[in-house]
C-alpha positions as CSV (number, residue, x, y, z in Angstrom):
1,M,108.1,117.6,134.3
2,K,104.6,116.3,135.2
3,I,101.4,115.9,133.3
4,E,98.9,118.5,134.4
5,S,95.9,117.4,132.3
6,I,94.7,115.0,129.6
7,Q,92.5,116.8,127.0
8,T,90.6,115.0,124.2
9,T,88.9,116.3,121.1
10,L,86.5,114.3,118.8
11,V,86.7,114.9,115.1
12,Q,85.1,113.3,112.0
13,L,87.0,113.2,108.7
14,P,84.9,112.4,105.6
15,L,86.4,110.2,103.0
16,P,86.5,111.4,99.4
17,K,83.8,108.9,98.6
18,P,82.2,105.8,100.2
19,I,84.4,102.7,99.9
20,G,84.2,99.0,100.7
21,T,86.2,95.9,101.6
22,A,85.1,92.4,102.1
23,I,83.9,93.2,105.6
24,H,83.6,97.1,105.9
25,Q,81.6,99.8,104.3
26,M,83.1,103.3,105.1
27,D,82.4,106.9,104.4
28,S,84.3,108.6,107.2
29,T,86.6,108.1,110.1
30,G,86.1,109.4,113.7
31,L,89.1,110.2,115.8
32,V,89.8,110.9,119.5
33,L,92.7,113.4,119.6
34,V,94.6,113.2,122.8
35,E,96.9,115.9,124.3
36,A,99.0,115.3,127.5
37,R,99.7,118.9,128.8
38,T,102.6,119.2,131.1
39,D,103.7,121.8,133.7
40,S,106.7,122.7,131.5
41,G,104.5,123.7,128.6
42,V,105.3,120.6,126.5
43,V,102.2,118.9,125.0
44,G,102.3,115.3,123.9
45,Q,99.9,114.3,121.2
46,S,98.3,111.1,119.9
47,H,95.2,109.8,118.3
48,I,93.0,106.7,117.9
49,F,90.1,106.1,115.5
50,T,87.0,104.2,114.6
51,L,85.5,103.6,111.1
52,N,82.6,105.9,110.4
53,G,82.9,107.3,113.9
54,D,81.1,104.3,115.3
55,R,81.2,104.1,119.1
56,L,83.7,107.0,119.1
57,R,82.4,108.4,122.4
58,A,83.1,105.0,124.1
59,F,86.8,105.4,123.1
60,D,86.8,109.0,124.5
61,E,85.1,107.9,127.7
62,M,87.8,105.2,128.2
63,V,90.6,107.6,127.6
64,Q,89.1,110.0,130.1
65,G,88.5,107.2,132.6
66,L,92.1,106.1,132.5
67,S,93.6,109.6,132.5
68,K,93.7,109.6,136.3
69,Y,96.6,107.2,136.2
70,V,98.6,109.7,134.0
71,V,97.8,113.1,135.5
72,G,100.4,114.1,138.0
73,K,103.0,111.7,136.7
74,D,106.3,112.3,135.0
75,P,105.9,111.1,131.4
76,H,109.5,109.9,131.5
77,Y,108.0,107.0,133.5
78,T,105.9,105.9,130.6
79,N,106.5,102.2,131.2
80,A,105.5,102.4,134.8
81,I,102.4,104.3,133.9
82,S,101.4,101.7,131.3
83,S,102.0,98.9,133.7
84,V,99.6,100.5,136.3
85,I,97.0,101.0,133.6
86,F,97.4,97.5,132.2
87,A,96.8,96.0,135.7
88,E,93.7,98.3,136.2
89,L,92.2,97.0,132.9
90,N,91.9,93.4,134.3
91,P,88.1,93.7,135.2
92,T,87.2,95.1,131.8
93,G,89.7,93.1,129.7
94,H,92.9,93.5,127.8
95,K,91.3,93.8,124.3
96,G,89.2,96.3,122.5
97,V,88.5,99.9,123.6
98,T,90.5,99.5,126.8
99,V,93.8,98.8,125.1
100,S,93.1,101.5,122.5
101,A,92.7,104.0,125.3
102,L,95.9,102.8,126.9
103,S,97.7,103.2,123.6
104,A,96.6,106.7,123.1
105,L,97.8,107.8,126.6
106,E,101.1,105.9,126.2
107,Q,101.9,107.5,122.8
108,A,101.1,111.0,124.1
109,C,103.5,110.4,127.0
110,W,106.3,109.3,124.7
111,D,105.7,112.2,122.4
112,A,106.0,114.6,125.4
113,V,109.3,112.9,126.4
114,G,110.7,113.4,122.9
115,K,109.6,117.0,122.7
116,A,111.0,117.8,126.2
117,G,114.4,116.4,125.2
118,N,114.2,117.9,121.7
119,I,114.9,114.5,120.2
120,A,113.1,112.4,117.6
121,L,111.8,109.2,119.2
122,H,113.5,106.9,116.7
123,K,116.8,108.3,117.8
124,M,115.9,108.2,121.5
125,W,115.2,104.4,121.1
126,G,118.3,103.9,118.9
127,A,117.9,104.6,115.2
128,A,117.9,101.8,112.6
129,R,117.3,103.8,109.4
130,N,116.4,107.2,108.0
131,E,113.8,105.9,105.5
132,V,111.5,103.0,105.1
133,D,109.6,101.2,102.3
134,T,106.0,102.0,102.0
135,Y,103.0,101.1,99.8
136,A,99.9,103.1,98.8
137,S,96.9,101.7,100.8
138,S,94.3,104.5,100.4
139,G,92.7,102.9,97.4
140,L,92.2,99.9,95.1
141,W,89.1,99.1,97.1
142,L,86.9,96.1,96.6
143,S,84.0,98.4,95.8
144,Y,85.8,99.8,92.8
145,T,85.3,98.9,89.1
146,I,88.3,97.8,87.2
147,D,88.4,101.1,85.4
148,E,88.5,102.8,88.8
149,L,91.3,100.5,89.9
150,L,93.4,101.3,86.9
151,A,92.9,105.1,87.2
152,E,93.9,105.0,90.9
153,A,96.9,102.8,90.3
154,Q,98.1,105.4,87.9
155,V,97.6,108.2,90.4
156,F,99.7,106.2,92.9
157,L,102.5,105.7,90.3
158,D,102.4,109.4,89.4
159,S,102.7,110.3,93.1
160,G,105.9,108.3,93.4
161,F,104.8,105.1,95.0
162,R,106.6,101.9,94.1
163,A,104.1,99.5,95.7
164,M,100.3,99.5,96.3
165,K,97.7,97.3,97.9
166,I,94.6,95.9,96.2
167,R,91.6,94.5,98.2
168,L,90.4,91.0,97.5
169,G,87.2,89.1,98.5
170,S,84.9,89.2,95.6
171,E,82.0,86.7,95.6
172,K,83.5,84.9,92.6
173,M,87.2,83.9,92.7
174,A,87.4,84.6,89.0
175,T,86.5,88.3,89.7
176,D,89.4,88.7,92.1
177,I,91.8,87.1,89.6
178,E,90.6,89.4,86.8
179,R,91.0,92.5,89.0
180,V,94.5,91.6,90.1
181,R,95.5,90.7,86.5
182,A,94.3,94.1,85.3
183,V,96.3,96.0,87.9
184,R,99.4,94.0,87.5
185,E,99.4,94.4,83.7
186,A,98.8,98.2,84.1
187,I,101.6,98.8,86.7
188,G,104.2,96.3,85.2
189,P,106.4,93.7,86.9
190,D,108.6,96.1,88.9
191,I,106.0,97.7,91.1
192,G,105.1,95.9,94.3
193,L,101.5,94.6,94.5
194,L,100.0,93.4,97.8
195,G,96.7,91.7,98.2
196,D,94.4,92.0,101.2
197,A,91.4,89.7,101.7
198,N,90.2,91.3,105.0
199,Q,89.5,87.9,106.5
200,K,87.1,86.9,103.7
201,F,87.9,83.3,103.1
202,D,88.0,79.9,104.8
203,P,91.5,78.2,104.6
204,K,90.7,76.0,101.7
205,T,89.4,78.8,99.6
206,A,92.3,81.1,100.5
207,I,94.7,78.4,99.5
208,R,93.0,77.9,96.1
209,L,93.0,81.6,95.4
210,G,96.6,82.0,96.6
211,H,97.7,79.4,94.1
212,K,95.8,81.1,91.3
213,L,97.4,84.5,92.1
214,E,100.9,83.1,92.1
215,E,101.5,84.3,88.5
216,F,101.0,87.9,89.6
217,D,104.0,87.9,92.1
218,L,102.2,89.4,95.1
219,T,104.4,90.9,97.8
220,W,102.1,89.3,100.3
221,F,98.6,87.9,100.8
222,E,97.1,89.7,103.8
223,E,94.5,88.4,106.3
224,P,93.3,85.5,104.1
225,V,91.1,84.0,106.8
226,S,89.4,85.1,110.0
227,A,91.7,86.9,112.4
228,F,90.7,84.4,115.2
229,D,91.6,81.3,113.1
230,L,95.3,81.0,113.9
231,K,95.3,77.3,112.8
232,G,93.7,78.3,109.5
233,H,96.3,81.0,109.0
234,A,99.0,78.5,109.6
235,R,97.5,76.1,107.0
236,V,97.6,78.9,104.5
237,V,101.2,79.8,105.4
238,T,102.3,76.2,104.9
239,A,100.4,75.7,101.6
240,L,101.5,78.9,99.8
241,D,104.8,80.3,98.7
242,V,103.5,83.9,98.8
243,P,104.2,85.5,102.3
244,I,101.1,85.7,104.5
245,A,100.8,89.0,106.4
246,S,98.5,89.3,109.4
247,G,98.1,90.6,113.0
248,E,96.3,93.9,112.7
249,T,93.4,92.6,114.7
250,E,95.5,91.1,117.5
251,Y,95.9,92.9,120.9
252,T,99.1,93.4,122.8
253,M,102.4,91.4,122.6
254,M,100.5,88.4,123.9
255,G,98.4,88.3,120.8
256,M,101.6,88.6,118.6
257,A,103.2,85.8,120.7
258,A,100.2,83.6,120.0
259,M,100.5,84.2,116.3
260,L,104.2,83.5,116.3
261,E,103.6,80.3,118.3
262,A,101.0,79.1,115.8
263,G,103.1,79.9,112.7
264,A,100.2,82.1,111.6
265,A,102.1,84.7,109.5
266,D,105.3,85.4,107.6
267,V,104.9,89.1,108.3
268,L,103.4,90.5,111.5
269,M,101.3,93.7,111.1
270,P,100.7,95.2,114.6
271,D,98.1,98.0,114.7
272,L,99.4,100.8,116.9
273,Q,96.1,101.3,118.8
274,R,95.3,97.6,119.2
275,I,98.9,96.6,120.2
276,G,98.8,99.0,123.2
277,G,101.3,101.7,122.3
278,Y,104.9,102.2,121.3
279,A,106.5,100.0,123.9
280,E,104.2,97.1,123.2
281,F,104.8,97.4,119.5
282,R,108.6,97.4,120.1
283,K,108.3,94.3,122.3
284,S,106.2,92.5,119.7
285,A,108.8,93.4,117.0
286,A,111.5,91.9,119.2
287,L,109.6,88.7,119.6
288,A,109.2,88.5,115.8
289,E,112.9,89.4,115.2
290,A,113.9,86.4,117.4
291,Q,112.1,84.2,114.9
292,H,113.4,86.0,111.8
293,I,109.9,87.5,111.1
294,A,109.5,91.0,109.7
295,V,106.9,93.5,110.9
296,S,105.0,96.1,109.0
297,S,102.7,98.7,110.6
298,H,99.0,98.8,110.0
299,F,97.4,102.3,109.4
300,F,98.7,105.2,111.6
301,T,101.3,106.3,108.9
302,E,102.4,109.4,110.8
303,A,102.6,107.9,114.2
304,S,104.3,104.7,113.0
305,L,107.3,106.3,111.3
306,C,109.3,106.6,114.6
307,L,108.9,102.9,115.1
308,A,110.0,102.2,111.6
309,G,113.1,104.3,112.2
310,S,114.2,102.3,115.3
311,I,113.2,98.6,114.7
312,P,115.7,96.5,112.8
313,N,113.2,94.0,111.4
314,F,110.7,96.7,110.2
315,M,109.7,95.9,106.7
316,S,107.3,98.7,105.6
317,V,104.9,101.4,106.7
318,E,101.4,101.3,105.3
319,H,100.6,104.7,103.7
320,V,97.1,105.8,104.5
321,D,96.3,109.4,104.0
322,W,93.0,109.5,105.8
323,F,94.4,111.4,108.9
324,S,96.7,113.7,107.0
325,P,94.4,116.8,107.1
326,L,94.8,116.9,110.9
327,F,98.6,117.5,110.9
328,N,100.8,120.5,110.2
329,E,103.4,118.1,108.7
330,S,103.1,115.5,106.0
331,P,105.0,112.2,105.5
332,E,107.8,112.7,102.9
333,L,107.8,110.2,100.0
334,E,111.0,110.0,98.0
335,N,112.0,107.2,95.5
336,G,109.2,105.0,96.9
337,K,110.3,105.4,100.5
338,L,109.1,107.4,103.4
339,K,111.6,109.6,105.3
340,I,111.8,109.1,109.0
341,P,111.1,112.6,110.4
342,D,113.9,114.1,112.6
343,R,111.5,116.4,114.4
344,P,111.1,116.0,118.2
345,G,108.8,113.3,119.5
346,H,107.0,111.3,116.9
347,G,107.4,114.2,114.5
348,F,103.9,115.3,113.8
349,T,101.7,118.0,115.4
350,F,98.0,118.7,115.2
351,D,96.8,121.6,113.0
352,Q,94.4,123.5,115.3
353,S,92.6,125.1,112.4
354,A,91.9,121.7,110.9
355,I,90.7,120.4,114.3
356,E,88.2,123.3,114.6
357,R,87.0,122.5,111.1
358,F,86.4,118.8,111.7
359,A,85.5,118.9,115.4
360,I,82.3,117.1,116.4
């Protein structure tokens, strides 16, 4: 089996309404959909995205530019293909758009391999579980009023979620505390509540807020300080009892290794398109496992489930429904957990009618 062509499609998915975090204002997502077409008729699929579709064509151009290292190759040699591409990235760098494009191509190759063998990727890699914890992350935004927070928290509960994430980073610390208190009182003590500051604070402020939030029993405090401030992360980890989750902004396993070396997180959160693909995610998870650190995926709910099904120290999958209109299949939520799909490859396929509807 050889890859005959790499095809990309650009789509724009509107969000139900504009939303905001401490550092982002969003009304849509733009995606590059990648298809690796083989001479056997198998098609491997993947996707990468940008907020609001910003600079989306730069991502597409990078995928197209790197596709020459994939076309004509047997996707079973995915690691060899990735190694060649990684070496070729040296002049342009191993962070940013370059790594995202590599990730898209690598994932499409793995999906093709699973489909060709009629086996789910988590079983190909060695299954660890059939279901995984999750939390609702498509809401409880910083831009919401308290009434909106409470209404959406109830929607999440009614949908079967047993955990959810609230965004932090208000201009006044008392406002963050008031918002967390309102949600915790509404959902009760048995529902997981996670807090995400989106890099808003300096270490001292993050520590002060973390102490004040202790009474609300947060599952974790995510990205409390700048992603580049590993020493600051480590200060927060040392000062607080609540677990600190971070890593979504780091690139490749080298970035994860640096975080582990700095003691910058209690939970690593690799982002599938920034980490560089499935193999790099699995390597990062192995580094974390050696230090008794759990991993939890960032975004990419559908594409990450095969990783969750095969990695022993996988803690949870972030449930974001932004990309769900593009797929024929949907993640299955049962008793607060997501089922690991047993379908070939990563288990999800593009809905061509949806692609036509949202195509740029």
